[in-house]
N, CA, C and O atoms as a Tripos MOL2 file, in Angstrom:
@<TRIPOS>MOLECULE
protein
  308   307    77     0     0
PROTEIN
NO_CHARGES

@<TRIPOS>ATOM
      1 N         -72.4830  146.6070  -84.1290 N.3       1 MET1
      2 CA        -71.4410  146.5270  -83.1060 C.3       1 MET1
      3 C         -71.9260  145.6020  -81.9970 C.2       1 MET1
      4 O         -73.1240  145.3710  -81.8320 O.2       1 MET1
      5 N         -71.0070  145.1040  -81.2750 N.am      2 ILE2
      6 CA        -71.2970  144.1840  -80.1730 C.3       2 ILE2
      7 C         -71.6330  144.9760  -78.9050 C.2       2 ILE2
      8 O         -71.3210  146.1640  -78.8200 O.2       2 ILE2
      9 N         -72.2640  144.3290  -77.9220 N.am      3 PRO3
     10 CA        -72.6220  145.0220  -76.6820 C.3       3 PRO3
     11 C         -71.3930  145.4920  -75.9050 C.2       3 PRO3
     12 O         -70.2850  144.9940  -76.0990 O.2       3 PRO3
     13 N         -71.6200  146.4630  -75.0230 N.am      4 ASP4
     14 CA        -70.5470  146.9390  -74.1540 C.3       4 ASP4
     15 C         -69.9410  145.7660  -73.3920 C.2       4 ASP4
     16 O         -70.6420  144.8510  -72.9600 O.2       4 ASP4
     17 N         -68.6310  145.8180  -73.2410 N.am      5 GLY5
     18 CA        -67.9190  144.7660  -72.5210 C.3       5 GLY5
     19 C         -66.4630  144.7460  -72.9360 C.2       5 GLY5
     20 O         -66.0070  145.5910  -73.7070 O.2       5 GLY5
     21 N         -65.7400  143.7700  -72.4130 N.am      6 THR6
     22 CA        -64.3300  143.5810  -72.7350 C.3       6 THR6
     23 C         -64.1850  142.2280  -73.4030 C.2       6 THR6
     24 O         -64.7090  141.2250  -72.9190 O.2       6 THR6
     25 N         -63.4670  142.2070  -74.5220 N.am      7 TYR7
     26 CA        -63.3660  141.0110  -75.3420 C.3       7 TYR7
     27 C         -61.9060  140.7220  -75.6800 C.2       7 TYR7
     28 O         -61.1560  141.6300  -76.0410 O.2       7 TYR7
     29 N         -61.5070  139.4610  -75.5640 N.am      8 ASP8
     30 CA        -60.2050  139.0250  -76.0570 C.3       8 ASP8
     31 C         -60.3650  138.8100  -77.5570 C.2       8 ASP8
     32 O         -61.2950  138.1380  -78.0040 O.2       8 ASP8
     33 N         -59.4420  139.3910  -78.3330 N.am      9 VAL9
     34 CA        -59.5550  139.3390  -79.7840 C.3       9 VAL9
     35 C         -58.2160  138.9730  -80.4120 C.2       9 VAL9
     36 O         -57.1830  138.9050  -79.7460 O.2       9 VAL9
     37 N         -58.2760  138.7410  -81.7170 N.am     10 PHE10
     38 CA        -57.1340  138.3390  -82.5230 C.3      10 PHE10
     39 C         -57.2430  139.1220  -83.8260 C.2      10 PHE10
     40 O         -58.3130  139.1420  -84.4340 O.2      10 PHE10
     41 N         -56.1760  139.7630  -84.2690 N.am     11 VAL11
     42 CA        -56.2000  140.5490  -85.5120 C.3      11 VAL11
     43 C         -56.1380  139.5870  -86.6950 C.2      11 VAL11
     44 O         -55.1700  138.8430  -86.8460 O.2      11 VAL11
     45 N         -57.1800  139.6050  -87.5370 N.am     12 VAL12
     46 CA        -57.2020  138.7420  -88.7160 C.3      12 VAL12
     47 C         -56.9430  139.5150  -90.0030 C.2      12 VAL12
     48 O         -56.6350  138.9080  -91.0290 O.2      12 VAL12
     49 N         -57.0610  140.8360  -89.9720 N.am     13 ASP13
     50 CA        -56.7420  141.6470  -91.1460 C.3      13 ASP13
     51 C         -56.3860  143.0480  -90.6800 C.2      13 ASP13
     52 O         -56.9690  143.5700  -89.7290 O.2      13 ASP13
     53 N         -55.4230  143.6460  -91.3630 N.am     14 ALA14
     54 CA        -54.9760  145.0020  -91.0280 C.3      14 ALA14
     55 C         -54.6550  145.7290  -92.3290 C.2      14 ALA14
     56 O         -53.8050  145.2920  -93.1050 O.2      14 ALA14
     57 N         -55.3470  146.8450  -92.5550 N.am     15 THR15
     58 CA        -55.1360  147.6270  -93.7680 C.3      15 THR15
     59 C         -54.8390  149.0670  -93.3660 C.2      15 THR15
     60 O         -55.6480  149.6900  -92.6780 O.2      15 THR15
     61 N         -53.6790  149.6150  -93.7870 N.am     16 PRO16
     62 CA        -53.3620  150.9960  -93.4350 C.3      16 PRO16
     63 C         -54.1230  151.9820  -94.3110 C.2      16 PRO16
     64 O         -54.3680  151.7290  -95.4910 O.2      16 PRO16
     65 N         -54.4900  153.1030  -93.7150 N.am     17 GLU17
     66 CA        -55.0780  154.2400  -94.4240 C.3      17 GLU17
     67 C         -54.1920  155.4380  -94.1160 C.2      17 GLU17
     68 O         -53.5900  155.4870  -93.0430 O.2      17 GLU17
     69 N         -54.0930  156.4000  -95.0180 N.am     18 PRO18
     70 CA        -53.2620  157.5790  -94.7210 C.3      18 PRO18
     71 C         -53.7490  158.2830  -93.4550 C.2      18 PRO18
     72 O         -54.9480  158.4970  -93.2700 O.2      18 PRO18
     73 N         -52.8100  158.6330  -92.5960 N.am     19 GLY19
     74 CA        -53.1290  159.3900  -91.3910 C.3      19 GLY19
     75 C         -52.8250  160.8650  -91.6180 C.2      19 GLY19
     76 O         -52.8600  161.3550  -92.7470 O.2      19 GLY19
     77 N         -52.5320  161.5490  -90.5470 N.am     20 GLU20
     78 CA        -52.1380  162.9460  -90.6380 C.3      20 GLU20
     79 C         -50.8270  163.0430  -91.4210 C.2      20 GLU20
     80 O         -50.0050  162.1300  -91.3460 O.2      20 GLU20
     81 N         -50.6170  164.1170  -92.1620 N.am     21 PRO21
     82 CA        -49.3640  164.2620  -92.8990 C.3      21 PRO21
     83 C         -48.1510  164.1190  -91.9650 C.2      21 PRO21
     84 O         -48.0510  164.8080  -90.9500 O.2      21 PRO21
     85 N         -47.2410  163.2190  -92.3270 N.am     22 GLY22
     86 CA        -46.0500  162.9820  -91.5250 C.3      22 GLY22
     87 C         -46.2660  162.0840  -90.3290 C.2      22 GLY22
     88 O         -45.3130  161.7750  -89.6130 O.2      22 GLY22
     89 N         -47.4860  161.6610  -90.0970 N.am     23 GLY23
     90 CA        -47.7800  160.8220  -88.9330 C.3      23 GLY23
     91 C         -47.9910  159.3770  -89.3260 C.2      23 GLY23
     92 O         -47.9710  159.0300  -90.5060 O.2      23 GLY23
     93 N         -48.1950  158.5340  -88.3200 N.am     24 PRO24
     94 CA        -48.4330  157.1170  -88.6070 C.3      24 PRO24
     95 C         -49.7890  156.9180  -89.2790 C.2      24 PRO24
     96 O         -50.6600  157.7840  -89.1940 O.2      24 PRO24
     97 N         -49.9670  155.7830  -89.9440 N.am     25 PRO25
     98 CA        -51.2540  155.5340  -90.6010 C.3      25 PRO25
     99 C         -52.3600  155.2480  -89.5830 C.2      25 PRO25
    100 O         -52.1040  154.9340  -88.4210 O.2      25 PRO25
    101 N         -53.5690  155.3660  -90.0560 N.am     26 VAL26
    102 CA        -54.7390  154.8990  -89.3220 C.3      26 VAL26
    103 C         -55.0150  153.5080  -89.8830 C.2      26 VAL26
    104 O         -54.9380  153.2990  -91.0940 O.2      26 VAL26
    105 N         -55.3320  152.5740  -89.0210 N.am     27 TRP27
    106 CA        -55.5130  151.1900  -89.4390 C.3      27 TRP27
    107 C         -56.9720  150.7850  -89.4380 C.2      27 TRP27
    108 O         -57.7120  151.0900  -88.5030 O.2      27 TRP27
    109 N         -57.3790  150.0990  -90.4850 N.am     28 HIS28
    110 CA        -58.6700  149.4160  -90.5160 C.3      28 HIS28
    111 C         -58.3620  147.9810  -90.1020 C.2      28 HIS28
    112 O         -57.6580  147.2640  -90.8130 O.2      28 HIS28
    113 N         -58.8860  147.5640  -88.9560 N.am     29 LEU29
    114 CA        -58.5990  146.2400  -88.4190 C.3      29 LEU29
    115 C         -59.8600  145.3930  -88.4030 C.2      29 LEU29
    116 O         -60.9550  145.8910  -88.1410 O.2      29 LEU29
    117 N         -59.6940  144.1280  -88.6820 N.am     30 GLU30
    118 CA        -60.7570  143.1580  -88.4740 C.3      30 GLU30
    119 C         -60.2870  142.2360  -87.3670 C.2      30 GLU30
    120 O         -59.2140  141.6380  -87.4430 O.2      30 GLU30
    121 N         -61.1110  142.1350  -86.3390 N.am     31 LEU31
    122 CA        -60.7650  141.3900  -85.1270 C.3      31 LEU31
    123 C         -61.7510  140.2540  -84.9350 C.2      31 LEU31
    124 O         -62.9580  140.4450  -85.0890 O.2      31 LEU31
    125 N         -61.2510  139.0800  -84.6000 N.am     32 THR32
    126 CA        -62.1110  137.9490  -84.2620 C.3      32 THR32
    127 C         -62.1710  137.8290  -82.7480 C.2      32 THR32
    128 O         -61.1420  137.8390  -82.0730 O.2      32 THR32
    129 N         -63.3840  137.7160  -82.2200 N.am     33 ILE33
    130 CA        -63.5730  137.5400  -80.7800 C.3      33 ILE33
    131 C         -63.2910  136.0790  -80.4300 C.2      33 ILE33
    132 O         -63.7630  135.1650  -81.1060 O.2      33 ILE33
    133 N         -62.5110  135.8720  -79.3610 N.am     34 LEU34
    134 CA        -62.0000  134.5400  -79.0390 C.3      34 LEU34
    135 C         -62.8320  133.7340  -78.0460 C.2      34 LEU34
    136 O         -62.6910  132.5120  -77.9950 O.2      34 LEU34
    137 N         -63.6890  134.3730  -77.2600 N.am     35 ALA35
    138 CA        -64.4160  133.6320  -76.2350 C.3      35 ALA35
    139 C         -65.7590  134.2880  -75.9510 C.2      35 ALA35
    140 O         -66.0140  135.4260  -76.3460 O.2      35 ALA35
    141 N         -66.6000  133.5480  -75.2640 N.am     36 GLY36
    142 CA        -67.8780  134.0900  -74.8120 C.3      36 GLY36
    143 C         -68.9820  133.9680  -75.8420 C.2      36 GLY36
    144 O         -68.8450  133.2810  -76.8540 O.2      36 GLY36
    145 N         -70.0700  134.6460  -75.5620 N.am     37 GLU37
    146 CA        -71.2750  134.5910  -76.3810 C.3      37 GLU37
    147 C         -71.0180  135.0140  -77.8260 C.2      37 GLU37
    148 O         -71.6760  134.5170  -78.7410 O.2      37 GLU37
    149 N         -70.0740  135.9210  -78.0400 N.am     38 HIS38
    150 CA        -69.8050  136.4550  -79.3830 C.3      38 HIS38
    151 C         -68.5840  135.8110  -80.0310 C.2      38 HIS38
    152 O         -68.0420  136.3370  -81.0020 O.2      38 HIS38
    153 N         -68.1540  134.6700  -79.4930 N.am     39 ARG39
    154 CA        -66.9920  133.9480  -80.0170 C.3      39 ARG39
    155 C         -67.1140  133.7280  -81.5240 C.2      39 ARG39
    156 O         -68.1690  133.3360  -82.0220 O.2      39 ARG39
    157 N         -66.0370  133.9820  -82.2290 N.am     40 SER40
    158 CA        -65.8600  133.8170  -83.6750 C.3      40 SER40
    159 C         -66.4920  134.9370  -84.5070 C.2      40 SER40
    160 O         -66.3700  134.9310  -85.7320 O.2      40 SER40
    161 N         -67.1610  135.8920  -83.8650 N.am     41 GLU41
    162 CA        -67.6600  137.0380  -84.6180 C.3      41 GLU41
    163 C         -66.4820  137.9120  -85.0190 C.2      41 GLU41
    164 O         -65.4920  138.0140  -84.2960 O.2      41 GLU41
    165 N         -66.6060  138.5420  -86.1880 N.am     42 VAL42
    166 CA        -65.5720  139.4520  -86.6760 C.3      42 VAL42
    167 C         -66.0870  140.8780  -86.5290 C.2      42 VAL42
    168 O         -67.2010  141.1960  -86.9450 O.2      42 VAL42
    169 N         -65.2580  141.7290  -85.9290 N.am     43 VAL43
    170 CA        -65.6070  143.1220  -85.6740 C.3      43 VAL43
    171 C         -64.5970  144.0020  -86.4050 C.2      43 VAL43
    172 O         -63.3910  143.7690  -86.3180 O.2      43 VAL43
    173 N         -65.0810  145.0030  -87.1190 N.am     44 ALA44
    174 CA        -64.2050  145.9490  -87.8040 C.3      44 ALA44
    175 C         -64.0700  147.2180  -86.9720 C.2      44 ALA44
    176 O         -65.0680  147.7820  -86.5230 O.2      44 ALA44
    177 N         -62.8380  147.6620  -86.7680 N.am     45 VAL45
    178 CA        -62.5730  148.8990  -86.0310 C.3      45 VAL45
    179 C         -61.4680  149.6710  -86.7430 C.2      45 VAL45
    180 O         -60.7430  149.1230  -87.5730 O.2      45 VAL45
    181 N         -61.3540  150.9480  -86.4030 N.am     46 ARG46
    182 CA        -60.2310  151.7690  -86.8610 C.3      46 ARG46
    183 C         -59.3840  152.0870  -85.6470 C.2      46 ARG46
    184 O         -59.8970  152.3530  -84.5600 O.2      46 ARG46
    185 N         -58.0670  152.0560  -85.8520 N.am     47 ALA47
    186 CA        -57.1440  152.3100  -84.7430 C.3      47 ALA47
    187 C         -56.0200  153.2110  -85.2330 C.2      47 ALA47
    188 O         -55.5220  153.0510  -86.3480 O.2      47 ALA47
    189 N         -55.6290  154.1550  -84.3910 N.am     48 ALA48
    190 CA        -54.5210  155.0530  -84.7090 C.3      48 ALA48
    191 C         -53.3740  154.7810  -83.7530 C.2      48 ALA48
    192 O         -53.5740  154.2500  -82.6610 O.2      48 ALA48
    193 N         -52.1750  155.1470  -84.1720 N.am     49 GLY49
    194 CA        -51.0240  155.0550  -83.2900 C.3      49 GLY49
    195 C         -50.3400  153.7020  -83.2640 C.2      49 GLY49
    196 O         -49.4070  153.5050  -82.4860 O.2      49 GLY49
    197 N         -50.7780  152.7660  -84.0930 N.am     50 LEU50
    198 CA        -50.1320  151.4590  -84.1450 C.3      50 LEU50
    199 C         -48.9440  151.5380  -85.1010 C.2      50 LEU50
    200 O         -49.0330  152.1460  -86.1680 O.2      50 LEU50
    201 N         -47.8620  150.9350  -84.7190 N.am     51 ARG51
    202 CA        -46.6570  150.9290  -85.5550 C.3      51 ARG51
    203 C         -46.4880  149.5540  -86.1840 C.2      51 ARG51
    204 O         -46.9340  148.5450  -85.6370 O.2      51 ARG51
    205 N         -45.8460  149.5310  -87.3260 N.am     52 GLY52
    206 CA        -45.5550  148.2740  -87.9940 C.3      52 GLY52
    207 C         -46.2670  148.1870  -89.3250 C.2      52 GLY52
    208 O         -46.8450  149.1580  -89.8130 O.2      52 GLY52
    209 N         -46.2100  146.9990  -89.9000 N.am     53 SER53
    210 CA        -46.8520  146.7480  -91.1850 C.3      53 SER53
    211 C         -48.0460  145.8240  -90.9790 C.2      53 SER53
    212 O         -48.3210  145.3630  -89.8710 O.2      53 SER53
    213 N         -48.7490  145.5680  -92.0880 N.am     54 GLU54
    214 CA        -49.8660  144.6260  -92.0240 C.3      54 GLU54
    215 C         -49.3950  143.2830  -91.4740 C.2      54 GLU54
    216 O         -50.0770  142.6470  -90.6700 O.2      54 GLU54
    217 N         -48.2120  142.8690  -91.9270 N.am     55 PHE55
    218 CA        -47.6830  141.5640  -91.5290 C.3      55 PHE55
    219 C         -47.3040  141.5280  -90.0470 C.2      55 PHE55
    220 O         -47.3590  140.4740  -89.4140 O.2      55 PHE55
    221 N         -46.9220  142.6780  -89.5010 N.am     56 ASP56
    222 CA        -46.6000  142.7470  -88.0720 C.3      56 ASP56
    223 C         -47.8550  142.6200  -87.2110 C.2      56 ASP56
    224 O         -47.8040  142.0580  -86.1170 O.2      56 ASP56
    225 N         -48.9730  143.1390  -87.6990 N.am     57 LEU57
    226 CA        -50.1980  143.2060  -86.8970 C.3      57 LEU57
    227 C         -51.0700  141.9550  -86.9880 C.2      57 LEU57
    228 O         -51.7190  141.5770  -86.0130 O.2      57 LEU57
    229 N         -51.0850  141.3190  -88.1490 N.am     58 ILE58
    230 CA        -51.9380  140.1330  -88.3150 C.3      58 ILE58
    231 C         -51.4520  139.0250  -87.3920 C.2      58 ILE58
    232 O         -50.2670  138.6950  -87.3550 O.2      58 ILE58
    233 N         -52.3890  138.4630  -86.6540 N.am     59 GLY59
    234 CA        -52.0740  137.3730  -85.7400 C.3      59 GLY59
    235 C         -51.7780  137.8110  -84.3210 C.2      59 GLY59
    236 O         -51.5770  136.9710  -83.4440 O.2      59 GLY59
    237 N         -51.7460  139.1150  -84.0810 N.am     60 ILE60
    238 CA        -51.4440  139.6260  -82.7440 C.3      60 ILE60
    239 C         -52.7220  139.6160  -81.8980 C.2      60 ILE60
    240 O         -53.7750  140.0460  -82.3670 O.2      60 ILE60
    241 N         -52.6380  139.1290  -80.6590 N.am     61 PRO61
    242 CA        -53.8080  139.1950  -79.7710 C.3      61 PRO61
    243 C         -53.9860  140.6070  -79.2230 C.2      61 PRO61
    244 O         -53.0430  141.3960  -79.1670 O.2      61 PRO61
    245 N         -55.1990  140.8970  -78.8290 N.am     62 GLY62
    246 CA        -55.4800  142.2040  -78.2510 C.3      62 GLY62
    247 C         -56.7260  142.1600  -77.3960 C.2      62 GLY62
    248 O         -57.3460  141.1130  -77.2100 O.2      62 GLY62
    249 N         -57.0730  143.3200  -76.8830 N.am     63 THR63
    250 CA        -58.2670  143.4750  -76.0600 C.3      63 THR63
    251 C         -59.1380  144.5580  -76.6850 C.2      63 THR63
    252 O         -58.6730  145.6660  -76.9520 O.2      63 THR63
    253 N         -60.3850  144.2300  -76.9110 N.am     64 LEU64
    254 CA        -61.3670  145.1860  -77.4130 C.3      64 LEU64
    255 C         -62.2940  145.5310  -76.2580 C.2      64 LEU64
    256 O         -62.9220  144.6480  -75.6740 O.2      64 LEU64
    257 N         -62.3780  146.8090  -75.9300 N.am     65 THR65
    258 CA        -63.2850  147.2780  -74.8900 C.3      65 THR65
    259 C         -64.3270  148.1660  -75.5550 C.2      65 THR65
    260 O         -63.9840  149.0970  -76.2830 O.2      65 THR65
    261 N         -65.5930  147.8770  -75.3040 N.am     66 VAL66
    262 CA        -66.6880  148.6800  -75.8500 C.3      66 VAL66
    263 C         -67.4070  149.3250  -74.6760 C.2      66 VAL66
    264 O         -67.9100  148.6330  -73.7910 O.2      66 VAL66
    265 N         -67.4550  150.6590  -74.6720 N.am     67 GLU67
    266 CA        -68.1580  151.4210  -73.6280 C.3      67 GLU67
    267 C         -69.0430  152.4500  -74.3000 C.2      67 GLU67
    268 O         -68.5650  153.2610  -75.0920 O.2      67 GLU67
    269 N         -70.3200  152.4240  -73.9930 N.am     68 GLY68
    270 CA        -71.2470  153.3590  -74.6130 C.3      68 GLY68
    271 C         -71.2840  153.2160  -76.1230 C.2      68 GLY68
    272 O         -71.5300  154.1850  -76.8400 O.2      68 GLY68
    273 N         -71.0370  151.9990  -76.6050 N.am     69 GLY69
    274 CA        -71.0340  151.7470  -78.0370 C.3      69 GLY69
    275 C         -69.7600  152.1430  -78.7440 C.2      69 GLY69
    276 O         -69.6380  151.9420  -79.9530 O.2      69 GLY69
    277 N         -68.7960  152.7090  -78.0100 N.am     70 GLU70
    278 CA        -67.5320  153.1580  -78.5860 C.3      70 GLU70
    279 C         -66.4430  152.1160  -78.3370 C.2      70 GLU70
    280 O         -66.1410  151.8050  -77.1850 O.2      70 GLU70
    281 N         -65.8460  151.5690  -79.4110 N.am     71 PRO71
    282 CA        -64.7970  150.5680  -79.2200 C.3      71 PRO71
    283 C         -63.4320  151.2010  -78.9680 C.2      71 PRO71
    284 O         -63.1240  152.2740  -79.4860 O.2      71 PRO71
    285 N         -62.6230  150.5170  -78.1640 N.am     72 ARG72
    286 CA        -61.1970  150.8650  -77.9560 C.3      72 ARG72
    287 C         -60.4340  149.5630  -78.0960 C.2      72 ARG72
    288 O         -60.8250  148.5330  -77.5460 O.2      72 ARG72
    289 N         -59.3380  149.6210  -78.8390 N.am     73 PHE73
    290 CA        -58.5390  148.4280  -79.0720 C.3      73 PHE73
    291 C         -57.1410  148.6280  -78.5250 C.2      73 PHE73
    292 O         -56.5500  149.6970  -78.6760 O.2      73 PHE73
    293 N         -56.6150  147.5860  -77.8860 N.am     74 ARG74
    294 CA        -55.2500  147.6050  -77.3470 C.3      74 ARG74
    295 C         -54.5700  146.3070  -77.7400 C.2      74 ARG74
    296 O         -55.1160  145.2250  -77.5270 O.2      74 ARG74
    297 N         -53.3720  146.4140  -78.3190 N.am     75 LEU75
    298 CA        -52.5840  145.2230  -78.6370 C.3      75 LEU75
    299 C         -52.0470  144.6180  -77.3610 C.2      75 LEU75
    300 O         -51.6310  145.3390  -76.4540 O.2      75 LEU75
    301 N         -52.0520  143.3000  -77.2830 N.am     76 ASP76
    302 CA        -51.4810  142.6110  -76.1260 C.3      76 ASP76
    303 C         -50.0570  142.1450  -76.4050 C.2      76 ASP76
    304 O         -49.2900  141.9020  -75.4730 O.2      76 ASP76
    305 N         -49.7010  142.0180  -77.6800 N.am     77 GLY77
    306 CA        -48.3830  141.4810  -78.0260 C.3      77 GLY77
    307 C         -47.4110  142.5070  -78.5140 C.2      77 GLY77
    308 O         -46.2700  142.1740  -78.8350 O.2      77 GLY77
@<TRIPOS>BOND
     1     1     2 1
     2     2     3 1
     3     3     4 2
     4     3     5 am
     5     5     6 1
     6     6     7 1
     7     7     8 2
     8     7     9 am
     9     9    10 1
    10    10    11 1
    11    11    12 2
    12    11    13 am
    13    13    14 1
    14    14    15 1
    15    15    16 2
    16    15    17 am
    17    17    18 1
    18    18    19 1
    19    19    20 2
    20    19    21 am
    21    21    22 1
    22    22    23 1
    23    23    24 2
    24    23    25 am
    25    25    26 1
    26    26    27 1
    27    27    28 2
    28    27    29 am
    29    29    30 1
    30    30    31 1
    31    31    32 2
    32    31    33 am
    33    33    34 1
    34    34    35 1
    35    35    36 2
    36    35    37 am
    37    37    38 1
    38    38    39 1
    39    39    40 2
    40    39    41 am
    41    41    42 1
    42    42    43 1
    43    43    44 2
    44    43    45 am
    45    45    46 1
    46    46    47 1
    47    47    48 2
    48    47    49 am
    49    49    50 1
    50    50    51 1
    51    51    52 2
    52    51    53 am
    53    53    54 1
    54    54    55 1
    55    55    56 2
    56    55    57 am
    57    57    58 1
    58    58    59 1
    59    59    60 2
    60    59    61 am
    61    61    62 1
    62    62    63 1
    63    63    64 2
    64    63    65 am
    65    65    66 1
    66    66    67 1
    67    67    68 2
    68    67    69 am
    69    69    70 1
    70    70    71 1
    71    71    72 2
    72    71    73 am
    73    73    74 1
    74    74    75 1
    75    75    76 2
    76    75    77 am
    77    77    78 1
    78    78    79 1
    79    79    80 2
    80    79    81 am
    81    81    82 1
    82    82    83 1
    83    83    84 2
    84    83    85 am
    85    85    86 1
    86    86    87 1
    87    87    88 2
    88    87    89 am
    89    89    90 1
    90    90    91 1
    91    91    92 2
    92    91    93 am
    93    93    94 1
    94    94    95 1
    95    95    96 2
    96    95    97 am
    97    97    98 1
    98    98    99 1
    99    99   100 2
   100    99   101 am
   101   101   102 1
   102   102   103 1
   103   103   104 2
   104   103   105 am
   105   105   106 1
   106   106   107 1
   107   107   108 2
   108   107   109 am
   109   109   110 1
   110   110   111 1
   111   111   112 2
   112   111   113 am
   113   113   114 1
   114   114   115 1
   115   115   116 2
   116   115   117 am
   117   117   118 1
   118   118   119 1
   119   119   120 2
   120   119   121 am
   121   121   122 1
   122   122   123 1
   123   123   124 2
   124   123   125 am
   125   125   126 1
   126   126   127 1
   127   127   128 2
   128   127   129 am
   129   129   130 1
   130   130   131 1
   131   131   132 2
   132   131   133 am
   133   133   134 1
   134   134   135 1
   135   135   136 2
   136   135   137 am
   137   137   138 1
   138   138   139 1
   139   139   140 2
   140   139   141 am
   141   141   142 1
   142   142   143 1
   143   143   144 2
   144   143   145 am
   145   145   146 1
   146   146   147 1
   147   147   148 2
   148   147   149 am
   149   149   150 1
   150   150   151 1
   151   151   152 2
   152   151   153 am
   153   153   154 1
   154   154   155 1
   155   155   156 2
   156   155   157 am
   157   157   158 1
   158   158   159 1
   159   159   160 2
   160   159   161 am
   161   161   162 1
   162   162   163 1
   163   163   164 2
   164   163   165 am
   165   165   166 1
   166   166   167 1
   167   167   168 2
   168   167   169 am
   169   169   170 1
   170   170   171 1
   171   171   172 2
   172   171   173 am
   173   173   174 1
   174   174   175 1
   175   175   176 2
   176   175   177 am
   177   177   178 1
   178   178   179 1
   179   179   180 2
   180   179   181 am
   181   181   182 1
   182   182   183 1
   183   183   184 2
   184   183   185 am
   185   185   186 1
   186   186   187 1
   187   187   188 2
   188   187   189 am
   189   189   190 1
   190   190   191 1
   191   191   192 2
   192   191   193 am
   193   193   194 1
   194   194   195 1
   195   195   196 2
   196   195   197 am
   197   197   198 1
   198   198   199 1
   199   199   200 2
   200   199   201 am
   201   201   202 1
   202   202   203 1
   203   203   204 2
   204   203   205 am
   205   205   206 1
   206   206   207 1
   207   207   208 2
   208   207   209 am
   209   209   210 1
   210   210   211 1
   211   211   212 2
   212   211   213 am
   213   213   214 1
   214   214   215 1
   215   215   216 2
   216   215   217 am
   217   217   218 1
   218   218   219 1
   219   219   220 2
   220   219   221 am
   221   221   222 1
   222   222   223 1
   223   223   224 2
   224   223   225 am
   225   225   226 1
   226   226   227 1
   227   227   228 2
   228   227   229 am
   229   229   230 1
   230   230   231 1
   231   231   232 2
   232   231   233 am
   233   233   234 1
   234   234   235 1
   235   235   236 2
   236   235   237 am
   237   237   238 1
   238   238   239 1
   239   239   240 2
   240   239   241 am
   241   241   242 1
   242   242   243 1
   243   243   244 2
   244   243   245 am
   245   245   246 1
   246   246   247 1
   247   247   248 2
   248   247   249 am
   249   249   250 1
   250   250   251 1
   251   251   252 2
   252   251   253 am
   253   253   254 1
   254   254   255 1
   255   255   256 2
   256   255   257 am
   257   257   258 1
   258   258   259 1
   259   259   260 2
   260   259   261 am
   261   261   262 1
   262   262   263 1
   263   263   264 2
   264   263   265 am
   265   265   266 1
   266   266   267 1
   267   267   268 2
   268   267   269 am
   269   269   270 1
   270   270   271 1
   271   271   272 2
   272   271   273 am
   273   273   274 1
   274   274   275 1
   275   275   276 2
   276   275   277 am
   277   277   278 1
   278   278   279 1
   279   279   280 2
   280   279   281 am
   281   281   282 1
   282   282   283 1
   283   283   284 2
   284   283   285 am
   285   285   286 1
   286   286   287 1
   287   287   288 2
   288   287   289 am
   289   289   290 1
   290   290   291 1
   291   291   292 2
   292   291   293 am
   293   293   294 1
   294   294   295 1
   295   295   296 2
   296   295   297 am
   297   297   298 1
   298   298   299 1
   299   299   300 2
   300   299   301 am
   301   301   302 1
   302   302   303 1
   303   303   304 2
   304   303   305 am
   305   305   306 1
   306   306   307 1
   307   307   308 2
@<TRIPOS>SUBSTRUCTURE
     1 MET1         2 RESIDUE 1 A MET
     2 ILE2         6 RESIDUE 1 A ILE
     3 PRO3        10 RESIDUE 1 A PRO
     4 ASP4        14 RESIDUE 1 A ASP
     5 GLY5        18 RESIDUE 1 A GLY
     6 THR6        22 RESIDUE 1 A THR
     7 TYR7        26 RESIDUE 1 A TYR
     8 ASP8        30 RESIDUE 1 A ASP
     9 VAL9        34 RESIDUE 1 A VAL
    10 PHE10       38 RESIDUE 1 A PHE
    11 VAL11       42 RESIDUE 1 A VAL
    12 VAL12       46 RESIDUE 1 A VAL
    13 ASP13       50 RESIDUE 1 A ASP
    14 ALA14       54 RESIDUE 1 A ALA
    15 THR15       58 RESIDUE 1 A THR
    16 PRO16       62 RESIDUE 1 A PRO
    17 GLU17       66 RESIDUE 1 A GLU
    18 PRO18       70 RESIDUE 1 A PRO
    19 GLY19       74 RESIDUE 1 A GLY
    20 GLU20       78 RESIDUE 1 A GLU
    21 PRO21       82 RESIDUE 1 A PRO
    22 GLY22       86 RESIDUE 1 A GLY
    23 GLY23       90 RESIDUE 1 A GLY
    24 PRO24       94 RESIDUE 1 A PRO
    25 PRO25       98 RESIDUE 1 A PRO
    26 VAL26      102 RESIDUE 1 A VAL
    27 TRP27      106 RESIDUE 1 A TRP
    28 HIS28      110 RESIDUE 1 A HIS
    29 LEU29      114 RESIDUE 1 A LEU
    30 GLU30      118 RESIDUE 1 A GLU
    31 LEU31      122 RESIDUE 1 A LEU
    32 THR32      126 RESIDUE 1 A THR
    33 ILE33      130 RESIDUE 1 A ILE
    34 LEU34      134 RESIDUE 1 A LEU
    35 ALA35      138 RESIDUE 1 A ALA
    36 GLY36      142 RESIDUE 1 A GLY
    37 GLU37      146 RESIDUE 1 A GLU
    38 HIS38      150 RESIDUE 1 A HIS
    39 ARG39      154 RESIDUE 1 A ARG
    40 SER40      158 RESIDUE 1 A SER
    41 GLU41      162 RESIDUE 1 A GLU
    42 VAL42      166 RESIDUE 1 A VAL
    43 VAL43      170 RESIDUE 1 A VAL
    44 ALA44      174 RESIDUE 1 A ALA
    45 VAL45      178 RESIDUE 1 A VAL
    46 ARG46      182 RESIDUE 1 A ARG
    47 ALA47      186 RESIDUE 1 A ALA
    48 ALA48      190 RESIDUE 1 A ALA
    49 GLY49      194 RESIDUE 1 A GLY
    50 LEU50      198 RESIDUE 1 A LEU
    51 ARG51      202 RESIDUE 1 A ARG
    52 GLY52      206 RESIDUE 1 A GLY
    53 SER53      210 RESIDUE 1 A SER
    54 GLU54      214 RESIDUE 1 A GLU
    55 PHE55      218 RESIDUE 1 A PHE
    56 ASP56      222 RESIDUE 1 A ASP
    57 LEU57      226 RESIDUE 1 A LEU
    58 ILE58      230 RESIDUE 1 A ILE
    59 GLY59      234 RESIDUE 1 A GLY
    60 ILE60      238 RESIDUE 1 A ILE
    61 PRO61      242 RESIDUE 1 A PRO
    62 GLY62      246 RESIDUE 1 A GLY
    63 THR63      250 RESIDUE 1 A THR
    64 LEU64      254 RESIDUE 1 A LEU
    65 THR65      258 RESIDUE 1 A THR
    66 VAL66      262 RESIDUE 1 A VAL
    67 GLU67      266 RESIDUE 1 A GLU
    68 GLY68      270 RESIDUE 1 A GLY
    69 GLY69      274 RESIDUE 1 A GLY
    70 GLU70      278 RESIDUE 1 A GLU
    71 PRO71      282 RESIDUE 1 A PRO
    72 ARG72      286 RESIDUE 1 A ARG
    73 PHE73      290 RESIDUE 1 A PHE
    74 ARG74      294 RESIDUE 1 A ARG
    75 LEU75      298 RESIDUE 1 A LEU
    76 ASP76      302 RESIDUE 1 A ASP
    77 GLY77      306 RESIDUE 1 A GLY
């Protein structure tokens, strides 16, 4: 994982996994970092609560925040 900080990212891959019964899927996302020392690195994270399909998510910008080694991802688009 990358060091703690805030990173501008871009979703390059999104794969749904079954979530809770009747709930939205959990997503396996691959994110490319867009700027800074870690530019062009690809980071894999899991995210819950995202709506849409793989095609809706790929190409969407977002923000990855890492605190205490724990990543949080937020879509910007």
